[in-house]
C-alpha positions, 0 to 999 in steps of 0.5 A: 178008526186007527189010534191016532184019529179021534170021534167027534160030535156037535152037541145038539145042545151046546154046537160044540164039538165034543171028542167021544170015546168011541163012535158009539158012546153016549156025548161025555160031560161037558161044561158050558161056560155062561160069558167069558167074563166069569170062567167059573161059573160053570155048568153041566150042558143038558147034551150031557150022556145023549145016545147018538141014536135018534139025536141026528148028530154027524160024527166027524174022524179028525186026526190030532195036528202037530204029532204022535202023542208022545212028541206034543207031550214033551217040552222043546229041549232047553225049556224048562217049565219051572223057570217061565214067568207066570202073571203072579209072580210079579209080586204084590199090586203096586196099591197093596205095598206100604208106602216108605 
């Protein structure tokens, strides 16, 4: 495994692909979201901490898409994150405004 490749395993409990620190490392703690409509109701997956020996999961080696990690961490030139609009920046909802 090179520095640019990441070992991934499919958790036998939740069937999600999880990145590993090393090929023989146990599955790290990862969360389950019960429904997309309740993203704050997270629970720890029962497969967290499971050892690879005897569990029968298959490892895959992936190279992150998009280039070098330093390139991925930098914003395009001319883009300032502090000037970007946010969904909550428009002010209070119309129902909460006082009548004139």
